[in-house]
C-alpha positions in Angstrom: 9.5 -8.9 27.8 12.1 -7.9 28.9 15.1 -6.0 27.6 17.6 -7.9 26.0 20.9 -7.5 27.7 24.3 -6.5 25.5 25.9 -10.3 26.7 22.4 -11.6 24.7 22.7 -9.8 21.5 26.1 -10.3 21.2 26.0 -13.8 21.3 23.0 -14.0 18.5 25.1 -11.3 16.2 28.1 -13.2 16.4 26.3 -17.0 15.5 24.8 -14.6 12.8 28.0 -13.3 11.8 26.8 -9.9 12.2 29.0 -8.1 15.0 29.9 -4.9 12.8 26.0 -3.9 14.3 27.8 -3.1 17.7 31.2 -1.8 16.2 29.8 2.2 17.7 28.2 0.6 20.9 31.0 2.2 23.2 30.2 5.7 21.8 26.9 5.5 22.7 24.8 7.3 25.7 23.2 4.9 27.7 19.3 5.4 25.8 21.2 5.2 22.7 22.5 1.9 23.5 19.4 0.3 24.7 17.5 1.4 21.7 20.3 -0.2 19.3 20.0 -3.2 21.3 16.0 -3.6 21.1 16.1 -3.0 17.3 18.5 -5.6 17.1 16.4 -7.7 19.1 13.5 -7.7 16.6 15.5 -8.6 13.7 13.9 -11.4 11.9 17.3 -13.8 10.9 15.3 -16.2 8.6 14.4 -12.9 6.2 17.9 -11.9 6.4 19.3 -15.3 5.2 17.0 -15.1 1.9 18.6 -11.8 0.5 19.9 -12.5 -3.0 18.1 -15.2 -2.8 15.6 -15.5 -6.4 12.2 -14.0 -5.1 9.1 -16.3 -5.6 7.6 -12.9 -7.6 10.1 -14.1 -10.8 8.9 -17.5 -11.3 6.1 -16.8 -13.2 7.2 -20.0 -15.7 4.9 -22.6 -15.8 2.1 -20.7 -14.5 -0.9 -20.3 -17.0 -1.9 -16.9 -17.0 -5.4 -16.2 -18.5 -7.3 -12.3 -19.1 -10.0 -11.9 -16.7 -13.0 -10.4 -17.6 -14.6 -6.9 -15.8 -17.6 -5.8 -14.8 -17.6 -2.7 -16.8 -19.0 0.6 -17.3 -22.6 -0.6 -19.3 -23.5 -3.5 -16.7 -22.8 -0.6 -13.7 -24.8 1.4 -14.9 -27.9 -0.7 -16.0 -27.5 -1.8 -12.1 -26.3 1.0 -10.7 -29.9 1.5 -8.0 -29.7 -2.3 -7.2 -25.9 -2.2 -6.5 -26.7 1.3 -4.8 -28.9 0.2 -2.5 -27.2 -3.1 -1.1 -23.7 -1.1 -0.8 -25.6 1.7 1.1 -27.4 -0.9 3.8 -24.1 -2.0 4.1 -22.0 1.3 4.7 -25.4 2.2 7.3 -24.7 -0.6 9.3 -20.9 0.4 9.3 -20.4 -3.2 7.7 -17.2 -1.4 5.8 -14.1 0.5 6.8 -11.7 1.7 4.9 -7.7 1.6 5.3 -5.6 4.8 4.0 -1.7 3.5 2.8 -0.1 6.8 3.8 3.2 5.2 4.7 5.3 7.5 2.1 7.6 10.5 1.7 6.9 12.9 -1.2 10.4 12.2 -2.5 9.5 11.7 -6.4 7.6 15.0 -5.8 10.6 17.0 -4.6 9.2 17.1 -1.2 10.9 15.9 1.7 7.3 15.2 3.9 4.3 12.8 4.1 3.1 12.5 0.6 -0.5 13.3 1.8 0.8 16.8 3.1 1.8 18.0 -0.7 -0.2 20.9 -1.4 -1.6 20.7 -5.1 -3.8 23.5 -4.5 -2.9 26.5 -7.1 -5.2 29.1 -5.9 -5.5 28.2 -2.2 -4.4 25.3 0.0 -5.3 21.7 -1.0 -3.4 19.2 0.1 -3.7 15.8 -1.1 -5.1 13.9 2.7 -7.6 16.5 2.1 -8.5 15.4 -1.5 -9.0 12.0 -0.2 -10.7 13.0 2.9 -13.4 15.4 0.7 -13.6 12.3 -1.8 -15.0 10.1 1.6 -17.0 12.6 3.1 -19.0 12.1 -0.2 -19.8 8.6 1.1 -20.5 10.1 4.5 -22.9 12.4 3.5 -24.9 10.3 1.0 -25.3 6.9 3.6 -25.9 9.6 6.7 -23.0 7.5 9.0 -19.6 7.5 9.4 -16.8 4.7 7.8 -14.5 3.5 10.4 -10.9 5.0 8.8 -7.7 3.2 9.6 -4.6 5.4 8.2 -1.4 3.7 8.3 2.3 5.7 8.9 5.4 4.7 8.9 8.2 5.3 11.4 9.4 8.0 9.6 6.2 10.1 8.9 3.7 9.1 11.8 4.1 12.1 13.8 4.2 14.2 11.1 1.0 12.7 9.9 -0.9 13.0 13.0 0.1 16.2 13.9 -0.6 17.6 10.0 -4.6 16.1 10.6 -5.0 17.7 13.9 -3.7 21.1 12.8 -6.1 20.8 9.8 -9.1 19.2 12.2 -9.2 16.4 10.3 -10.1 18.0 7.8 -13.9 17.8 8.8 -13.8 13.7 9.3 -14.9 12.1 12.5 -11.7 12.1 15.1 -13.2 9.1 16.8 -13.8 7.3 14.0 -10.3 7.3 12.9 -7.3 5.3 13.5 -3.5 5.7 13.4 -1.1 2.9 13.2 2.7 2.2 11.5 3.7 0.3 9.5 5.9 -3.0 9.8 9.3 -2.5 9.3 12.2 -4.7 7.8 15.9 -3.9 7.8 17.6 -3.6 5.0 20.7 -5.8 3.7 24.0 -4.9 1.4 25.0 -7.2 -1.1 27.7 -8.8 1.1 24.0 -9.8 3.6 25.4 -7.5 6.1 22.6 -5.1 7.8 22.9 -2.4 6.8 23.2 0.7 10.0 22.2 4.3 8.8 23.4 5.9 12.1 25.7 4.6 14.6 22.4 3.8 16.9 20.1 3.1 14.2 19.7 -0.2 11.4 18.5 1.0 8.4 14.6 -0.3 8.1 12.3 0.3 5.2 8.7 -0.3 5.3 7.6 -3.9 4.1 5.7 -2.9 1.4 2.3 -2.0 0.6 0.8 -5.5 1.3 2.0 -5.2 4.5 -1.2 -3.2 6.0 -3.2 -5.9 7.1 -0.7 -7.4 9.6 0.6 -4.3 10.6 -3.1 -3.3 11.6 -3.5 -6.7 13.5 -0.4 -6.0 15.3 -1.7 -2.4 16.3 -4.3 -4.4 17.9 -7.3 -3.4 15.4 -8.6 -6.2 14.5 -10.8 -7.2 17.7 -12.2 -3.8 17.1 -13.1 -4.1 13.8 -14.6 -7.5 14.6 -16.4 -6.1 17.6 -17.9 -3.6 15.6 -19.2 -5.8 12.8 -17.0 -4.9 10.2 -17.5 -7.1 7.2 -15.4 -5.5 4.5 -12.1 -3.3 3.9 -11.0 -1.0 1.6 -7.7 -0.1 1.1 -6.4 2.7 -1.2 -3.1 4.2 -1.7 -2.6 8.3 -0.8 -1.5 8.7 -4.4 -5.0 8.9 -6.2 -6.7 12.0 -5.4 -9.6 11.5 -7.8 -10.6 8.4 -6.0 -13.9 7.5 -4.7 -13.7 5.5 -1.7 -16.3 2.7 -0.4 -18.8 4.4 -2.8 -22.0 2.5 -2.3 -22.5 0.9 -6.3 -18.7 -0.3 -6.3 -19.2 -1.7 -2.5 -22.9 -2.9 -3.3 -21.7 -4.8 -6.9 -18.7 -6.6 -4.7 -21.0 -7.4 -2.4 -23.7 -9.0 -4.7 -20.8 -10.6 -6.7 -20.2 -13.0 -4.1 -16.1 -12.3 -4.5 -13.8 -12.5 -1.6 -12.6 -8.9 -3.1 -12.9 -6.4 -5.9 -10.6 -4.1 -7.4 -11.2 -0.7 -9.2 -9.8 -0.8 -12.7 -9.7 1.5 -16.2 -9.2 0.6 -19.3 -5.7 0.6 -20.5 -4.9 4.0 -22.1 -2.5 1.8 -24.7 -0.8 -1.8 -25.3 1.4 -0.4 -23.3 1.0 1.9 -20.5 2.6 0.6 -17.4 -0.1 -0.7 -15.0 -0.8 -3.8 -13.9 -3.2 -5.8 -15.1 -6.0 -8.2 -13.2 -5.8 -11.7 -14.6 -5.8 -15.4 -14.0 -3.5 -17.1 -13.2 -3.4 -20.8 -12.6 -7.3 -20.3 -11.7 -6.8 -17.7 -9.3 -7.1 -13.9 -9.0 -4.1 -12.6 -9.7 -2.1 -9.0 -10.9 0.4 -9.3 -13.8 2.6 -6.2 -13.7 3.5 -4.5 -16.8 7.1 -5.5 -17.0 6.1 -9.5 -16.6 3.4 -9.0 -19.6 4.9 -10.8 -22.8 4.5 -8.6 -26.2 1.6 -10.7 -26.9 0.2 -10.3 -23.7 0.1 -6.8 -24.5 -1.3 -6.7 -27.9 -4.0 -9.8 -28.1 -7.7 -8.3 -28.3 -11.2 -10.0 -28.7 -13.0 -10.4 -31.8 -14.4 -6.1 -31.1 -11.0 -5.3 -31.2 -10.7 -4.8 -27.4 -7.7 -5.7 -25.6 -7.4 -9.0 -23.9 -5.8 -7.6 -21.1 -7.2 -4.4 -21.0 -7.9 -3.3 -17.0 -5.0 -1.9 -15.4 -5.5 -1.7 -11.6 -5.4 1.4 -9.3 -4.4 0.2 -5.8 -8.0 0.8 -4.6 -9.5 -3.0 -2.9 -11.9 -4.1 -1.0 -11.8 -7.4 0.8 -13.7 -9.7 2.8 -12.2 -9.6 6.7 -12.4 -12.5 7.5 -10.7 -13.8 4.0 -8.0 -11.8 5.3 -7.8 -13.5 8.5 -7.4 -16.3 6.5 -4.7 -15.3 4.9 -3.0 -13.7 7.5 -2.2 -17.2 8.9 -0.4 -18.3 5.7 2.2 -15.8 5.2 2.8 -13.5 2.0 5.4 -14.6 -0.1 8.4 -11.9 0.3 9.6 -9.9 -2.3 13.2 -9.0 -2.1 14.0 -5.9 -4.5 17.0 -4.4 -4.9 17.2 -0.6 -4.1 19.7 2.1 -3.8 19.9 2.7 0.7 22.1 5.3 2.1 24.4 3.5 4.9 27.4 4.5 7.4 30.6 2.6 6.1 33.2 1.6 8.1 34.8 4.5 9.4 31.1 6.0 10.3 30.7 8.2 7.5 27.3 8.2 6.4 27.1 7.3 2.2 24.0 8.0 -0.3 24.7 5.5 -3.4 24.0 6.1 -6.5 23.4 2.8 -7.5 21.5 -0.3 -5.6 23.6 -1.3 -3.3 21.3 -3.7 -1.4 18.2 -5.6 -0.8 14.7 -4.2 0.8 12.1 -6.8 1.7 8.4 -6.6 0.9 5.1 -8.2 1.3 3.1 -6.6 -1.8 -1.0 -6.6 -2.0 -0.5 -8.1 -5.2 0.1 -11.4 -3.5 -3.1 -10.9 -1.1 -5.1 -10.6 -4.4 -3.7 -13.9 -5.4 -4.2 -16.0 -2.1 -8.1 -14.8 -2.9 -10.6 -17.3 -4.6 -12.4 -14.8 -6.7 -11.8 -10.8 -7.0 -14.2 -8.6 -9.1 -12.4 -6.1 -11.2 -14.7 -3.2 -11.6 -14.7 -0.8 -14.3 -14.2 2.7 -13.3 -14.2 6.0 -15.3 -10.2 7.4 -16.2 -11.4 10.7 -16.3 -13.5 10.8 -13.3 -11.6 8.7 -10.8 -8.2 8.1 -11.3 -5.6 11.1 -11.1 -2.4 9.4 -9.2 0.2 12.1 -8.4 3.4 10.2 -9.1 5.9 12.0 -10.6 6.8 16.0 -10.4 5.9 16.7 -14.0 4.9 14.6 -17.1 2.8 11.4 -17.0 1.2 11.0 -13.8 2.0 14.3 -12.5 1.1 17.4 -10.0 0.4 19.3 -13.2 -2.0 16.1 -14.9 -4.0 15.6 -11.4 -4.4 19.4 -11.5 -6.4 19.5 -14.5 -8.3 16.2 -13.8 -9.5 17.5 -10.1 -10.8 20.9 -12.5 -12.5 18.8 -14.7 -14.2 17.4 -12.0 -15.6 20.6 -10.4 -12.7 20.9 -7.7 -11.4 24.1 -7.0 -7.5 24.2 -7.2 
Protein backbone atom coordinates (compact mmCIF):
# COMPACT_ATOMS: atom_id res chain seq x y z
CA UNK A 1 0.00 0.00 0.00
CA UNK A 2 1.28 3.45 -0.93
CA UNK A 3 1.65 6.16 1.68
CA UNK A 4 -1.40 8.46 1.66
CA UNK A 5 -0.75 12.00 0.43
CA UNK A 6 -1.60 15.14 2.33
CA UNK A 7 -4.17 16.05 -0.34
CA UNK A 8 -5.92 12.66 -0.06
CA UNK A 9 -6.10 12.90 3.74
CA UNK A 10 -7.24 16.54 3.61
CA UNK A 11 -10.10 15.62 1.26
CA UNK A 12 -11.21 12.76 3.52
CA UNK A 13 -11.09 14.89 6.67
CA UNK A 14 -13.03 17.70 5.02
CA UNK A 15 -15.77 15.21 4.07
CA UNK A 16 -15.82 13.88 7.62
CA UNK A 17 -15.68 17.35 9.27
CA UNK A 18 -12.47 16.34 11.08
CA UNK A 19 -9.94 18.86 9.67
CA UNK A 20 -8.79 19.71 13.22
CA UNK A 21 -6.55 16.60 13.02
CA UNK A 22 -4.25 18.54 10.67
CA UNK A 23 -4.15 21.71 12.78
CA UNK A 24 -0.49 21.25 13.81
CA UNK A 25 0.67 19.54 10.60
CA UNK A 26 2.93 22.39 9.49
CA UNK A 27 4.73 22.41 12.87
CA UNK A 28 5.85 18.79 12.47
CA UNK A 29 9.03 17.31 10.99
CA UNK A 30 8.57 15.35 7.73
CA UNK A 31 8.76 12.03 9.60
CA UNK A 32 6.10 13.07 12.08
CA UNK A 33 3.94 14.43 9.28
CA UNK A 34 4.10 11.08 7.50
CA UNK A 35 3.28 9.25 10.73
CA UNK A 36 0.20 11.41 11.35
CA UNK A 37 -1.08 10.90 7.79
CA UNK A 38 -0.60 7.16 8.16
CA UNK A 39 -2.57 7.13 11.43
CA UNK A 40 -5.44 9.10 9.91
CA UNK A 41 -5.57 6.78 6.89
CA UNK A 42 -6.36 3.80 9.15
CA UNK A 43 -9.43 5.37 10.81
CA UNK A 44 -12.67 3.43 10.30
CA UNK A 45 -15.12 6.31 9.84
CA UNK A 46 -18.13 4.00 10.17
CA UNK A 47 -16.93 3.32 13.70
CA UNK A 48 -16.55 7.03 14.46
CA UNK A 49 -20.12 7.70 13.30
CA UNK A 50 -21.36 5.30 16.00
CA UNK A 51 -20.19 7.64 18.79
CA UNK A 52 -23.09 8.61 21.02
CA UNK A 53 -25.34 5.81 19.82
CA UNK A 54 -26.80 3.42 22.34
CA UNK A 55 -24.52 0.37 22.46
CA UNK A 56 -26.02 -2.99 21.57
CA UNK A 57 -24.92 -4.36 24.94
CA UNK A 58 -27.49 -2.17 26.70
CA UNK A 59 -30.41 -3.64 24.83
CA UNK A 60 -31.22 -6.52 27.19
CA UNK A 61 -34.92 -5.73 27.29
CA UNK A 62 -37.04 -8.44 25.70
CA UNK A 63 -34.27 -11.04 25.86
CA UNK A 64 -35.01 -14.22 27.77
CA UNK A 65 -32.30 -14.78 30.36
CA UNK A 66 -32.09 -18.07 32.24
CA UNK A 67 -29.56 -19.70 34.59
CA UNK A 68 -26.95 -22.00 33.09
CA UNK A 69 -25.74 -24.70 35.46
CA UNK A 70 -22.05 -25.53 35.72
CA UNK A 71 -20.12 -28.76 35.76
CA UNK A 72 -19.58 -28.77 39.50
CA UNK A 73 -16.61 -29.89 41.57
CA UNK A 74 -18.24 -33.18 42.62
CA UNK A 75 -18.72 -34.31 39.00
CA UNK A 76 -15.26 -33.09 38.02
CA UNK A 77 -13.71 -35.09 40.84
CA UNK A 78 -15.74 -38.19 39.93
CA UNK A 79 -14.59 -38.06 36.28
CA UNK A 80 -11.11 -36.65 36.98
CA UNK A 81 -9.09 -39.50 35.46
CA UNK A 82 -11.30 -39.70 32.36
CA UNK A 83 -11.02 -35.96 31.68
CA UNK A 84 -7.31 -35.87 32.45
CA UNK A 85 -6.57 -38.65 29.95
CA UNK A 86 -8.50 -36.82 27.18
CA UNK A 87 -6.81 -33.53 28.03
CA UNK A 88 -3.30 -34.98 28.12
CA UNK A 89 -3.84 -36.64 24.74
CA UNK A 90 -4.82 -33.27 23.22
CA UNK A 91 -1.93 -31.45 24.90
CA UNK A 92 0.67 -34.02 23.82
CA UNK A 93 -0.57 -33.74 20.23
CA UNK A 94 -0.19 -29.92 20.59
CA UNK A 95 -3.85 -29.44 19.73
CA UNK A 96 -4.22 -26.66 22.30
CA UNK A 97 -2.66 -23.21 22.30
CA UNK A 98 -2.83 -20.46 24.91
CA UNK A 99 -3.40 -16.73 24.52
CA UNK A 100 -2.39 -14.32 27.29
CA UNK A 101 -4.16 -10.95 27.24
CA UNK A 102 -1.48 -8.55 28.48
CA UNK A 103 -2.15 -5.24 26.73
CA UNK A 104 -2.85 -3.20 29.86
CA UNK A 105 -0.83 -1.04 32.21
CA UNK A 106 -0.74 -1.36 35.99
CA UNK A 107 -2.32 2.06 36.51
CA UNK A 108 -4.75 0.97 39.22
CA UNK A 109 -1.80 -0.54 41.11
CA UNK A 110 0.06 2.78 41.00
CA UNK A 111 2.43 1.19 38.48
CA UNK A 112 3.13 2.89 35.14
CA UNK A 113 4.47 -0.16 33.31
CA UNK A 114 2.83 -3.25 31.78
CA UNK A 115 0.72 -4.90 34.46
CA UNK A 116 2.48 -8.25 34.04
CA UNK A 117 5.77 -6.63 35.08
CA UNK A 118 4.40 -5.81 38.54
CA UNK A 119 6.46 -7.40 41.31
CA UNK A 120 4.09 -9.17 43.68
CA UNK A 121 6.93 -10.70 45.69
CA UNK A 122 7.78 -9.73 49.26
CA UNK A 123 11.05 -11.53 50.14
CA UNK A 124 12.09 -12.04 46.51
CA UNK A 125 11.15 -10.70 43.08
CA UNK A 126 8.06 -12.47 41.75
CA UNK A 127 6.39 -10.86 38.77
CA UNK A 128 2.82 -11.40 37.59
CA UNK A 129 4.15 -12.66 34.23
CA UNK A 130 6.40 -15.06 36.14
CA UNK A 131 3.45 -16.46 38.13
CA UNK A 132 1.52 -17.16 34.94
CA UNK A 133 4.47 -18.81 33.18
CA UNK A 134 5.12 -20.93 36.29
CA UNK A 135 1.48 -22.08 36.24
CA UNK A 136 1.70 -22.97 32.55
CA UNK A 137 5.01 -24.77 33.14
CA UNK A 138 3.23 -27.11 35.57
CA UNK A 139 1.11 -28.33 32.65
CA UNK A 140 4.10 -28.46 30.29
CA UNK A 141 5.91 -30.74 32.74
CA UNK A 142 2.86 -32.93 33.26
CA UNK A 143 2.19 -33.31 29.52
CA UNK A 144 5.85 -33.53 28.57
CA UNK A 145 5.45 -31.06 25.72
CA UNK A 146 5.39 -27.31 25.14
CA UNK A 147 2.13 -25.41 24.65
CA UNK A 148 2.20 -22.75 21.91
CA UNK A 149 1.82 -19.44 23.74
CA UNK A 150 0.61 -16.23 22.12
CA UNK A 151 1.01 -13.04 24.17
CA UNK A 152 -1.09 -10.03 23.25
CA UNK A 153 0.49 -6.66 24.00
CA UNK A 154 -0.60 -3.14 23.02
CA UNK A 155 1.06 -0.32 21.17
CA UNK A 156 1.84 1.32 24.52
CA UNK A 157 3.49 -1.66 26.20
CA UNK A 158 4.82 -3.91 23.41
CA UNK A 159 8.50 -2.94 23.58
CA UNK A 160 8.64 -3.02 27.38
CA UNK A 161 6.87 -6.39 27.52
CA UNK A 162 9.04 -8.14 24.92
CA UNK A 163 12.23 -6.70 26.44
CA UNK A 164 11.14 -7.83 29.91
CA UNK A 165 10.63 -11.40 28.75
CA UNK A 166 14.02 -11.42 27.01
CA UNK A 167 15.79 -9.99 30.08
CA UNK A 168 14.28 -12.73 32.26
CA UNK A 169 14.98 -15.53 29.76
CA UNK A 170 11.23 -16.02 29.28
CA UNK A 171 11.04 -17.32 32.88
CA UNK A 172 12.18 -20.72 31.67
CA UNK A 173 9.66 -21.05 28.85
CA UNK A 174 10.85 -22.09 25.40
CA UNK A 175 11.09 -18.80 23.42
CA UNK A 176 10.51 -20.71 20.17
CA UNK A 177 7.00 -21.50 21.45
CA UNK A 178 6.14 -17.86 22.25
CA UNK A 179 4.66 -15.37 19.79
CA UNK A 180 4.00 -11.73 20.68
CA UNK A 181 1.38 -9.73 18.81
CA UNK A 182 -0.11 -6.29 19.27
CA UNK A 183 -3.77 -5.65 19.95
CA UNK A 184 -5.62 -3.61 17.34
CA UNK A 185 -6.31 -0.02 18.36
CA UNK A 186 -9.38 2.18 17.90
CA UNK A 187 -9.51 6.01 17.94
CA UNK A 188 -11.05 7.91 20.85
CA UNK A 189 -13.78 10.44 20.14
CA UNK A 190 -14.99 13.47 22.12
CA UNK A 191 -18.64 14.01 22.96
CA UNK A 192 -18.82 16.32 19.94
CA UNK A 193 -17.93 13.44 17.60
CA UNK A 194 -14.44 14.77 16.90
CA UNK A 195 -11.50 12.36 16.94
CA UNK A 196 -9.16 13.41 19.76
CA UNK A 197 -5.46 14.14 19.42
CA UNK A 198 -3.21 13.04 22.29
CA UNK A 199 -0.26 14.95 20.80
CA UNK A 200 0.24 17.23 17.80
CA UNK A 201 1.38 14.27 15.71
CA UNK A 202 -0.65 11.49 17.34
CA UNK A 203 -4.29 10.49 17.40
CA UNK A 204 -5.65 9.30 20.76
CA UNK A 205 -5.92 5.53 20.35
CA UNK A 206 -6.84 2.80 22.79
CA UNK A 207 -6.91 -1.02 22.66
CA UNK A 208 -10.12 -2.35 21.13
CA UNK A 209 -11.31 -4.33 24.17
CA UNK A 210 -10.71 -7.87 25.42
CA UNK A 211 -12.84 -9.29 22.59
CA UNK A 212 -10.40 -8.00 19.98
CA UNK A 213 -7.78 -10.65 20.75
CA UNK A 214 -8.68 -13.14 17.99
CA UNK A 215 -8.96 -10.61 15.16
CA UNK A 216 -5.65 -9.10 16.34
CA UNK A 217 -4.04 -12.56 16.43
CA UNK A 218 -5.23 -13.24 12.89
CA UNK A 219 -4.10 -9.84 11.62
CA UNK A 220 -0.64 -10.63 12.98
CA UNK A 221 -0.59 -13.64 10.65
CA UNK A 222 -0.79 -16.44 13.21
CA UNK A 223 -4.03 -18.13 12.13
CA UNK A 224 -2.30 -19.95 9.25
CA UNK A 225 0.48 -21.05 11.59
CA UNK A 226 -2.05 -22.44 14.08
CA UNK A 227 -3.88 -24.30 11.34
CA UNK A 228 -0.63 -25.77 10.01
CA UNK A 229 0.38 -26.89 13.51
CA UNK A 230 -2.94 -28.67 13.97
CA UNK A 231 -4.14 -26.49 16.87
CA UNK A 232 -7.83 -27.16 17.46
CA UNK A 233 -8.42 -25.34 20.76
CA UNK A 234 -7.29 -21.97 22.09
CA UNK A 235 -7.47 -20.93 25.70
CA UNK A 236 -7.59 -17.21 26.41
CA UNK A 237 -6.83 -15.76 29.82
CA UNK A 238 -6.26 -12.40 31.42
CA UNK A 239 -3.00 -11.20 32.95
CA UNK A 240 -4.85 -10.36 36.21
CA UNK A 241 -5.17 -13.74 37.90
CA UNK A 242 -1.88 -15.00 39.36
CA UNK A 243 -3.27 -18.37 40.52
CA UNK A 244 -5.09 -19.46 37.37
CA UNK A 245 -4.34 -22.86 35.88
CA UNK A 246 -3.84 -22.55 32.14
CA UNK A 247 -4.75 -25.44 29.81
CA UNK A 248 -4.77 -27.89 32.70
CA UNK A 249 -5.56 -31.38 31.37
CA UNK A 250 -8.72 -32.02 33.39
CA UNK A 251 -10.32 -28.78 32.21
CA UNK A 252 -9.24 -29.33 28.59
CA UNK A 253 -10.57 -32.91 28.70
CA UNK A 254 -13.89 -31.87 30.24
CA UNK A 255 -14.52 -29.24 27.55
CA UNK A 256 -13.51 -31.55 24.69
CA UNK A 257 -15.65 -34.45 25.97
CA UNK A 258 -18.65 -32.14 26.50
CA UNK A 259 -18.89 -31.49 22.76
CA UNK A 260 -19.35 -27.77 23.49
CA UNK A 261 -17.92 -24.96 21.35
CA UNK A 262 -16.18 -23.47 24.36
CA UNK A 263 -15.71 -23.69 28.10
CA UNK A 264 -15.23 -21.15 30.84
CA UNK A 265 -13.75 -21.48 34.31
CA UNK A 266 -16.20 -20.21 36.92
CA UNK A 267 -16.27 -19.76 40.69
CA UNK A 268 -19.22 -19.89 43.08
CA UNK A 269 -20.16 -16.35 43.96
CA UNK A 270 -19.00 -15.26 47.39
CA UNK A 271 -22.33 -13.45 47.87
CA UNK A 272 -25.40 -12.57 45.77
CA UNK A 273 -23.99 -9.07 45.22
CA UNK A 274 -20.44 -10.00 44.24
CA UNK A 275 -19.41 -7.81 41.32
CA UNK A 276 -18.70 -10.53 38.76
CA UNK A 277 -20.28 -11.45 35.44
CA UNK A 278 -22.31 -14.66 35.45
CA UNK A 279 -22.53 -17.33 32.74
CA UNK A 280 -26.16 -17.91 31.81
CA UNK A 281 -28.43 -18.46 28.80
CA UNK A 282 -29.78 -15.55 26.81
CA UNK A 283 -32.43 -16.38 24.21
CA UNK A 284 -31.22 -19.98 24.25
CA UNK A 285 -27.51 -19.26 23.72
CA UNK A 286 -24.68 -19.00 26.26
CA UNK A 287 -24.10 -15.47 27.49
CA UNK A 288 -22.42 -13.49 30.24
CA UNK A 289 -24.61 -11.11 32.19
CA UNK A 290 -22.57 -8.43 33.93
CA UNK A 291 -23.28 -7.81 37.62
CA UNK A 292 -24.73 -4.34 36.89
CA UNK A 293 -27.18 -5.83 34.34
CA UNK A 294 -28.70 -8.24 36.85
CA UNK A 295 -31.94 -7.39 38.62
CA UNK A 296 -32.29 -7.82 42.39
CA UNK A 297 -34.53 -10.82 41.73
CA UNK A 298 -31.90 -12.48 39.54
CA UNK A 299 -29.23 -11.92 42.16
CA UNK A 300 -31.25 -13.54 44.95
CA UNK A 301 -33.06 -16.42 43.17
CA UNK A 302 -32.27 -19.80 44.73
CA UNK A 303 -32.96 -23.46 43.86
CA UNK A 304 -34.60 -26.08 46.08
CA UNK A 305 -31.25 -26.70 47.81
CA UNK A 306 -30.78 -23.05 48.68
CA UNK A 307 -28.07 -22.42 46.07
CA UNK A 308 -28.12 -19.22 44.04
CA UNK A 309 -29.47 -19.91 40.55
CA UNK A 310 -27.14 -17.32 39.03
CA UNK A 311 -24.29 -18.68 41.06
CA UNK A 312 -21.21 -19.02 38.85
CA UNK A 313 -19.00 -16.00 38.23
CA UNK A 314 -16.63 -15.90 35.26
CA UNK A 315 -12.86 -15.61 35.73
CA UNK A 316 -11.82 -14.65 32.17
CA UNK A 317 -10.28 -18.03 31.45
CA UNK A 318 -11.95 -19.59 28.41
CA UNK A 319 -11.23 -22.44 26.02
CA UNK A 320 -12.54 -22.00 22.46
CA UNK A 321 -12.78 -24.38 19.53
CA UNK A 322 -10.62 -22.73 16.85
CA UNK A 323 -12.97 -23.55 13.96
CA UNK A 324 -15.83 -21.75 15.71
CA UNK A 325 -13.63 -18.71 16.30
CA UNK A 326 -12.89 -18.60 12.58
CA UNK A 327 -16.62 -18.73 11.82
CA UNK A 328 -17.62 -15.92 14.17
CA UNK A 329 -14.75 -13.77 12.95
CA UNK A 330 -16.57 -13.46 9.63
CA UNK A 331 -19.70 -12.15 11.38
CA UNK A 332 -17.98 -9.38 13.38
CA UNK A 333 -18.58 -8.66 17.06
CA UNK A 334 -20.93 -5.90 18.20
CA UNK A 335 -19.10 -2.71 19.15
CA UNK A 336 -19.43 -1.40 22.71
CA UNK A 337 -19.27 2.38 23.03
CA UNK A 338 -17.82 3.25 26.43
CA UNK A 339 -17.63 6.65 28.11
CA UNK A 340 -14.14 7.33 29.45
CA UNK A 341 -11.80 10.04 30.75
CA UNK A 342 -9.53 10.54 27.76
CA UNK A 343 -6.41 12.77 27.88
CA UNK A 344 -6.13 15.04 24.83
CA UNK A 345 -4.64 18.29 23.57
CA UNK A 346 -6.94 21.30 23.32
CA UNK A 347 -7.26 23.91 20.58
CA UNK A 348 -4.19 25.72 21.97
CA UNK A 349 -2.03 22.59 21.94
CA UNK A 350 -2.12 22.18 25.73
CA UNK A 351 -2.37 18.70 27.25
CA UNK A 352 -5.58 18.15 29.21
CA UNK A 353 -6.18 15.32 31.69
CA UNK A 354 -9.94 15.40 32.36
CA UNK A 355 -11.36 14.56 35.78
CA UNK A 356 -14.70 13.40 34.35
CA UNK A 357 -15.61 11.39 31.24
CA UNK A 358 -15.21 13.51 28.11
CA UNK A 359 -15.65 11.07 25.24
CA UNK A 360 -16.01 7.56 23.90
CA UNK A 361 -13.82 4.54 23.29
CA UNK A 362 -14.84 1.61 21.09
CA UNK A 363 -14.42 -1.93 22.39
CA UNK A 364 -15.11 -5.53 21.43
CA UNK A 365 -15.78 -7.77 24.43
CA UNK A 366 -15.09 -11.44 24.97
CA UNK A 367 -18.59 -11.88 26.41
CA UNK A 368 -19.94 -11.34 22.89
CA UNK A 369 -17.68 -14.13 21.62
CA UNK A 370 -19.31 -16.44 24.16
CA UNK A 371 -22.79 -15.41 23.01
CA UNK A 372 -21.92 -16.17 19.38
CA UNK A 373 -21.14 -19.77 20.33
CA UNK A 374 -23.88 -22.40 20.28
CA UNK A 375 -22.81 -24.01 23.55
CA UNK A 376 -20.50 -23.39 26.50
CA UNK A 377 -19.42 -25.55 29.43
CA UNK A 378 -19.15 -23.57 32.70
CA UNK A 379 -16.46 -25.45 34.63
CA UNK A 380 -16.30 -24.90 38.38
CA UNK A 381 -12.94 -24.26 40.05
CA UNK A 382 -12.01 -23.83 43.69
CA UNK A 383 -11.79 -20.09 44.30
CA UNK A 384 -9.00 -20.30 46.87
CA UNK A 385 -6.84 -22.41 44.57
CA UNK A 386 -7.34 -20.74 41.18
CA UNK A 387 -8.73 -17.22 41.58
CA UNK A 388 -6.43 -14.46 42.85
CA UNK A 389 -7.01 -11.43 40.60
CA UNK A 390 -4.73 -8.43 41.07
CA UNK A 391 -6.99 -5.50 40.17
CA UNK A 392 -6.53 -3.01 43.00
CA UNK A 393 -3.72 -1.69 45.14
CA UNK A 394 -5.69 -2.36 48.33
CA UNK A 395 -8.91 -4.04 49.47
CA UNK A 396 -10.85 -6.62 47.44
CA UNK A 397 -8.98 -8.39 44.60
CA UNK A 398 -5.83 -6.53 45.51
CA UNK A 399 -2.09 -7.07 45.73
CA UNK A 400 -2.51 -8.06 49.41
CA UNK A 401 -5.28 -10.62 48.85
CA UNK A 402 -3.34 -12.18 45.95
CA UNK A 403 -0.19 -12.44 48.09
CA UNK A 404 -2.18 -14.13 50.83
CA UNK A 405 -3.65 -16.68 48.41
CA UNK A 406 -0.29 -17.36 46.73
CA UNK A 407 1.20 -18.11 50.16
CA UNK A 408 -1.74 -20.41 51.04
CA UNK A 409 -1.04 -22.34 47.83
CA UNK A 410 2.61 -22.88 48.68
CA UNK A 411 4.12 -20.20 46.46
CA UNK A 412 7.11 -18.52 48.08
CA UNK A 413 6.67 -14.76 47.84
